[in-house]
N, C-alpha and C positions, 0 to 999 in steps of 0.2 A: 536599659534603655526603650523608652516606648516611640510613639508615633512622633517624626520630627515636626517640628511649628510649620506654619506655611510660609511658604518661602524663605525656609531657614539661611539659604545658603545665598539670597540674593535680596535682602531686605530694603535696602539703597543704593544710591550710586555711592556711598561713601565706604561700603564694605571692602576692604583690601582684598587683594588676590593672595596673600599672605594667611590670610584668615580663611580663605576659601580652600588653599592647598592644604591647611593643618585640618581640614574634614575630609581629607581624598578626592576632594572633587576638582582638581585642577583643570578640567574642562570647563567649567563655569564660569560666565562673565555677570557681573555683577550689574542689576537693572533696577527698576522701579519699578511695581507693578503697570504704570504709567506707560514707560519706555518699552515693558514687554509684547502689552496689547498692541502699540505702533508697532513693533515689530514683526506682529503675527499679522494683522490685516493690510499694514500699509497706509492705515486713514485712521487711527485711535477708535476704531469700533472694537466691540467684545466677540472674542471665538469662544469656541470649546474650550479651549486650552486654557481661557482665562476663566474657566468655573473648577479648575483643578488645583489643588496644594499642591504644586510641584518643590520636591525637597533639592531638587540639581538639575542641572540642564546641560546636555552635549550638543553635537553636531549628527552624531550616530552614537546607536546603542546596536551592540553585539552580542546576541543572546547565545552562549554556549562555546568553552574555549578549547576545541580541540581542532581538527587540520584544518577544517572550512572556516572555522571562527576566527583563527590567528591568520588567516590569508586575509579573510575579509575585512580584517581590524586593521592591518599592515597595511592594503591598497589604499583603505578609507584616510588612513593617518597622511600616507604618501602626496595623495588628493588634498592634502590641506586641512582635512578636518579633525577638531577634538573627538576622540572615541572613549565609549566607557564600554570595555569586553568585561562579560561575567559570565561566573560557570558555578554550578551549584555542587561541584565538588571541592573538598580540600583541598588546601595547596598543596601540592605532590602527589593527587590523585587527579588533576585534571588532565586533558587530553582525547577525553572520548575513544574514539576506537582507534583514533590515529594512533596513541602512546601503544598499544598492543598487537597492531595488525604486521605485515611481515614487512613493511617498510618499502616495498616494491611500488613502481608508479609506470603507467604506460605512456610510450614514446610512439611516432611514426614519421617519416618523410613524405608519406603518401595520404593524402586528405581524401580522396576520393576511395583508395583503397578501406580507408576505419570509416568512411560513410556506409559504404557496402557490408562490412563486416559489421558494423555495430546494429545494421536494420535488418539482418540476418539473425545476429542473437535474439531480436523483439520477437522473433517467430511470425504470428498473427496479430499479434498486439498492433492497435494502433500508435502509431509515434507524432513527434511533433517534427516535422520537418526542420523547420526551423532549428529548433533546439540541437536535432543530429546533426546538422550543418555546423553550427557552435563548437560543439564538441569535437567534433570530426578535424575540424580546425583547429582548434585547440593542442589536438595532442600532437600537433606537428609543433607545437610551441613549448609544451612543458619542460625539456631541458633547458630551452633559453631563459627561461622564467626562475626556475631553478638555479640557474648560473648567476644573471643579470640582476634579478632583483633579491635572492636572497640569500646571495655571495656563496654558493657552492664552486670551490676552484674545482676545475676540469679535469684533473687530476683525480677527483673523489669518485667520479661517475663511474658506474660498471653497467655494461651491459649484458644482460645476462643470455641474450640471443647468440653471444659472441665466444660468452666464458660463464657456465654455469656450473665447474667442478668442486666450488665450495658448496653449493648444493644442490644437487644434479635432479630433486624432484622439482626446481624453480622452473626446469627448462617445459613442464606442462603445461605452464601459462602462455608458451612463446608460440602459437597462441594455444587458447584452450580447447577452441573449438577446431581444428585445423581442416575440417570436411567443410566449412563454411568460405564464403567468397572473403577476399580481401583480409584474410587472417594473415597469410604470408607476410605483411607490410608491417604486423606488429613489433615492437620492443618492448622490454622489459629494463628498467634501470633502477638502480638504487643509488643512494649519495653515498655511499662506503662500500667497502668489500666485503659484507655478509648482510643477511636478515635478520626479521626478528629482534634487532637491537635497537629502535627507538631514534634511530640515527635522522630520519625524516622529520617525525616529532621535536626533536632536539632544533634541528633548523627552524623550524617554525618558530618555535618558542623561544630560542635567542634571538630573532627578530623582532619577537615583539618587545621583548626587553629592552632591547636596543633603542625603541621607540617611545620609550616612557613620556618625554616632552607630551606626547599627544596620545597617549594608548594610557589610560588607566585599567587596574585589572583589578576584581574584585572576587574573589572565592566565597564558597559557601555561601553563594548568592542567587538564589534560581529565581527566575523570572514566573509571577503568577498571572499576571494580566497585560493585555495589548490596551491602551487608549487609543479609541477612535473615532476622529471627527464626523459625527452626524451628516452633516451636511457634504462634505467633499469625500468622506471616507476612507480619508487618508489616517494613518497609522502615525499617532503624534508622541508616544511616548510607552513607558513601559513601568508597572508595579513589578517590586523586586522586593523578596525576603532578605534583606541583607543580616545573615546572622540573627535571625529573631526578630529584627526588627522591619515594619512594611514603610518602603520608601518609594513615592512617586519620581519618575526621572524623565522629563523630556527630553524626545529626539527630533532634533529643529529642521533636520533633512532625512532621515531613515531610519530605517530598524529593519534590522538582518536577523533573520532565524537561520542558526547553525547548531542545534539541538540533539541530532542523530535521532535515532530511533524507536522503537517500542520495545526491545529484546528483554527489558528488565519488568515490562509491566505485565504480569500473569493473566489480569483480565482482556486485555489488546490482544494477546498473542493466541488467547484462546477464541476471542471474535471474531479475529481476521484470518489467522493462520490455522484455527483449529487445531492445536495441540494443546493437550493438557498437560504433558513433561515436558520440560524444557529448561537451557541454561544459558548462559552467553560464555562464549569464549573471550570476548573484549570487555570493556567497560560496564561497571554495574551501575552507571548513572543515567544509561539510557531509558527513560521511562513513559515517555511518551508524551510529555509535557507540550511540546510544541505543536502535535495534534490537535489537541484540546483547544490552546490558546487559537490557533487560525482558524480550526471554526467558529471561533467567539467574534471575529471580524468578516465572517462569510467567506473563507477560504475554502477552494475545492479542493477533494482529495485525490490520491491515484496510488497505485501500484500498492497498495495496503495489502495486497496477499501477498506480495514477493519478497522473499528473505534469502539469505546466502548460509549454508550450511557448512561447519568446520570443514578443513580440509584434514583427511585426505580418505577415509574408510566410512562404508555404512550409510550415506548420505549425510553426515556429518553425527559423532557420536560421542558420547561422552559417560564416564559413571555416574551413579547418582552422586549430586551435592547437593549442600543446604541450598537456600533462595540466597544469600547473602557470600556465596562463592564462586567464582569463575568455572568455567567447567575444566572438567580433568578427561582430556579428549583420548582417543584410540585412535593409531593412526597407522601403526604397521601392519601391514597386509600379509607379513609372514605368518602373524597369530591366526588368518585366517584360511590357509592351505592346508587341508588335511581332515581329520575328521571332526566338521566343527562347522554349525551352520546357527542363522538369526530367524527368530522366530516370534511371532504375536503373541499375547493372550489365549489365543485360540489353539495353540502350539503349530503353526501354518508358516511357512517360509513365506517373506513377500517381497523381498529383493535380493538380486543377485550380490553373493559374500565378495568374492573374490576381484573386484575393479575396483580402481581409483576413482572416487566422483569428482564432480567437477563443482567444485563449492557447493556442495550439499545437492548437485542435481545426480541422479544416478539412470542407467540406463533403460530405456521402457518402450517397448514400440515403437523402435527405430526412431527416437527422441530421447532428450535428456532432458527431465524434471524433478521436481524437487518430492523427495520421500512423503507419499501418504500414511503418515504412523499408525499404526494401532495404539489400543490404550497404553499397553505394556510390551514391552522389546526385550527379549532376553537371546543372549549367546549361550549358545549348548555345545556340548564339548564333551570328549570322551579321555579314558586315561590315558592313553597313547598321546593326545592331543595337550592333555595338560603337561606333559613332559617339553613339548615344543613352548608353550606359554612360557614355563617358568624360564627355558632358555632365553627367550625373547622379551624377558619383562613384559609380558602381557598384561598380567596384573598391576599396578603401581601399588607401592608400598601405603599402607593407611587404607587400602580398600580389599583387603583379601577377606575380612569378615563379611561382604557382601557377597561372596560365593557360595553356592547352594551346591550341596554334594547328596548323592545318594546310592545304592547299591543298584538300582536297575532304573531304566526309563520310566516305567510306571509309578516306581517311587519320585522320581524327580516332578515328575508333571503333578503328583499330588500335592507336594510342597509349593509347587510353583501357581498354583490353583487352577490350570490346564484340565480342560474335561478330559476325562478319562477315555482312554485310547487314542488321545488325537495326535500327542507327541509322538507315540511308539509308531502311529501310520506314518508319520513325518519321516521318522528316521527311517523306517522301513523302506520308503520311496528314494530317498536317499541313496541308502546303500546299492539299490538297485541302480542308479542313475551313475554312483561312482564304480560300479563293476561294470556298467555298459560304454561307460566314458562320455555319454551324454546326458545332459541337464534339458528336460525339454520345456520347462516351466520358464527357468532365466538364464539357459544358456551358459552357465558356469564352466570355465574349461577345465575340461578333464583332468587335466595334470594338478589343480588343485582341488582334487574330490578324491577321498579316501574313506572306505567303508568305515562305519565305527565299527568296533570292538568292544573287549572287555570293559566292565566297570572297574572302578566307580563312574559315576557319569556327572558331570557338574553344568551350572548356568550361573549367569550373574546377570540381574537389570540393567538395561543402558537408555540414556533418555536424549534426545535432541539437540544439539551441540550450536549454538547460534555464532556467527561472525555477525552480522546486523541484520536488522529489518530494510526494506526500502521506500516503506510508505511515509507518506505524510503530505503537506500540503502540496497543490501542483504547483510547477514552476514555467517561464517561457524563458527564451531564448536569451532575455537581458536580466535573467536571473530573479525577476519579479515572480510576487507569489500571485497568482491567479485567482479570481474569486468564483463563485458559481454560476456567475453572469457571464463568465469568458473573459473579461475585464481584469487587467492589474489591478490589483487592491494599492492606491499611492503610496508609495514612503514603505512598504512592506517587499524585503528581500530574503531570499533563501541560497543556501549552498549545502553540499556534502549530500547524507545519507539523510538527511531530513528531507523528504520528498525526492530520492533519489532516481534517476530517467532510467533504471532497469527494471523492466516489465518480466522479465521471461528467464533468459539464460545472462551468464556475467563471466567475465574473464579477470582474471585475479589481478588487480594494480589497478582497475577503472575507477572503483569509489575514491581514491587517492587524487587519478586524476580530474576527476570532477571537482572533489573539493578545492582543487587548483584552480582548475578553470573558470567556474562558477562563483568562487570563494573571489576570484580578482572581479569578476562581473559584478557584483553584488556589494563590495566594498567600495568600488568605482563610480556607481549608480547610487548608493546610499548617502554617498559623501557630497553629490552634485548639489546646489544650493537649490532649493523647492520656491515655488511661489506662497507668496502669502496664503494662510489659512483663509476662508471666506466667513466674511460677518454672521453671527448668529443671528439669524431670525428671532423676533420677539414679540410676542402679542399678535400672533396670526389668528385671525377669524375664521370661525369655525359656523358653517349653515349647517345646522341638523338636519338631514331628511328625512333619513331613515331608521326607525326604533321598530323595538317589538311590536308587532299587530298594525304595523304601518301598510299592509297591504302587498309587500315583497314577495310572500311566500306564495308558489302557485301550487294550486291541487292537479291533479289530473282530470281530465274533461270529460263531462258527462255525454256519452254517444247519443245516448234517446232525446237530450236535450239540441244537441249541436247537429246532427244528420238533415239533410234535408230532402226528404222521397217526394217523388211526384208518381205520377201515375202508374200504376201496377209497381211500385217498389215497394219492398219491404225490408225492415231490420232485423236482423238476427243480433245477439251478444251471447257472450259464453266466458267464463273465467277460467276455463279448463284446458289453460295452456302456460306458457312460460310468459313473465312479463307482466304487462296492464290487462284491461280487458279487453277480448277482441270482438270487434263489431265487422258484421258482416252485412252489405247491404245486397238485396237479390230483385232484379227486375223480371217479370215475365213477359215474354214476345211472342206472341204466335205458339202459345203452348210450350215454350220451352224458356229455359232460364238462362239471362247473363249474369254471371256470379262477378263481382267487382271486390277484390280484396285490395291488400295492401301491394302485391306483386303485380297488381293492374287487372284487367279484363280477361278471361276467356271464355269463347264463342262456342255454346254448345251446338247451335247449327240447326237449321230449320228441320220439322218434322218431314221424313221421309227422303232427307237428304244423307248420302254415305259421303261421310271423312273420314281422311286418314286419324289411326288413331293414336292420340296424344296421351301426355299424363293422366288426363282424367277421363278418356276416351278407350279403354281396354275392351276386346272381343270384338263380337261380330256385333254387329248394328239391328238391335231389335227394331220391332216394327214398329215403334213412333221415332224413328230415326237418330234416337241418340245413345252413344256405345255406354255411357259414364252408367255405372250402378247405382250410382247417389242420386242420379236425374232419372233413373227407372225408377227409383222409391218414389221421387216426386210425381212424376206422371202415372204411375199405377195404371190402373184399367180406365176403357175409354171414357167411362163413364166417371173417373177423377179428372181425365184430362179435359174434362168441361169445364171443372171446378177451379177456382182461386185457391192456392193453397193457403192457409193461415199462417199468419205472421210466426205464432208459436212453434208450428210444425214444422216450417222453414229452419227455426233457428234450431230445432232439437237435430234436424236432420243435416245439418251444415256441421256440426258439431264430429 
């Protein structure tokens, strides 16, 4: 199929709903072009929307069928809107990172504690106080929303603060930053008795499917452009690549962007995160499309440098995989206790190996920060450690051929391309630390260090593993996308990891809470009926005043032409300075000179008068009464003092 014909779905009032439904657009109402113009303006005038060949029309279009998109679509439909929900993934692979995450979501019964905790995790970053307040309030409602709106039975909830026996490591998230104020009031919930089973995602997806009377779903249909009214700046529709066909869909009341981050966009990861080697642990379809589309309608961006690494080891780490594969993560710290270290391409350690990270954040100078990776990362170990790695299945099946081995450390560093002697020195230093029981560089626990013994020696390359990025369009407390002017872009909303609220540190389950809280706000906001679009101005008269050569170009003033000289005043100019030409006016009074420069007058003093030394008056008073060496040069002999200095001579001396 090619491009749909103009108003294919709404050609006349006689087009029946059966024909519309047969084309998969049950949310479209039949209208004539005249009817549509009346609906847009309320007075029959022409709007920008009437200049576009629409192929369909809905009240709300939601871009991205993950957790945030599903929540937004359901709440918009519940508010009475006809909703189109689109996703770029094929059916069965939709779901964004919600499908792949741990399925935990935050909850609390203490709003003020949550407000303090989330502000503390933001560190010194500026925060939107109103947005923080809405999120903190929302955390007290997440369980209620899942139970009352999405139909999760009360008995299905598991509060992991009360029982984490099924997966003890989940207790690390309750809270993830126990040293911060307010964290003690945090709870982590699941809607089943375990984690990493897509249970929360299935809850959202089932709700969408149950509302099919009001929600249409298109797979393999990425959005490619937003349509924006040039007068009101309202976003009025979306251009969609529907399985290879370009279609324009009118959104009468709102568009919701729930497109996730950019962890699969290699260029954006390099540009914003400074990483050249990385792989996603979640969806393969988050490619930053929303960032570019939002910029196209004037959206401001935030948190573009923030990301969450995979749990739990080495700042979020994966074995090397192909670009079209999910991360193969390395999480068992038992493999990192013993005669094993992690180094960069220079052969030096750059992080603490033995500590569980906090969603990719590692300890550094009393804080927890994202890892700054060197170009290459290698895990290096000896023969004794190799036995432990085999016992704990540290190298997964299919990756054994990536292991590099050598009889000596010198041979190993040569095989890895590490400068000669660098890795040897690092191993020597580590052995001393292990023997002394103290790591002065990264404070690795003494019991996790064992000196390297006999070869052979081994290494394997590893790369950054992402859970998600946080950057995207800035949003406000009403889930509206904010423009570069600080004002909301009319009819445009967002939720989820596309422009997440986290600028610095993150608690597991926070993104899922954000999907629910701001997804609800975005869906309801987008569904609300909007004012008619303004009439498009036509035939505006222009009065051309400024053209090239009209005299609007300003030139530097000529000081010799503009300076006004009085009696005994002289002008000196110089280009031996920073910036434009410098002009100095000098006046001779009673055989002494007053300098008038941009900084103001500096009075030299009368002949025979002693004055305190200033910045231009150093040393003892000479016979002429002036301390300045420059002025003494001007004064010269008694005979010279009787003469007026020549303008050129003054200019030369003033340089």
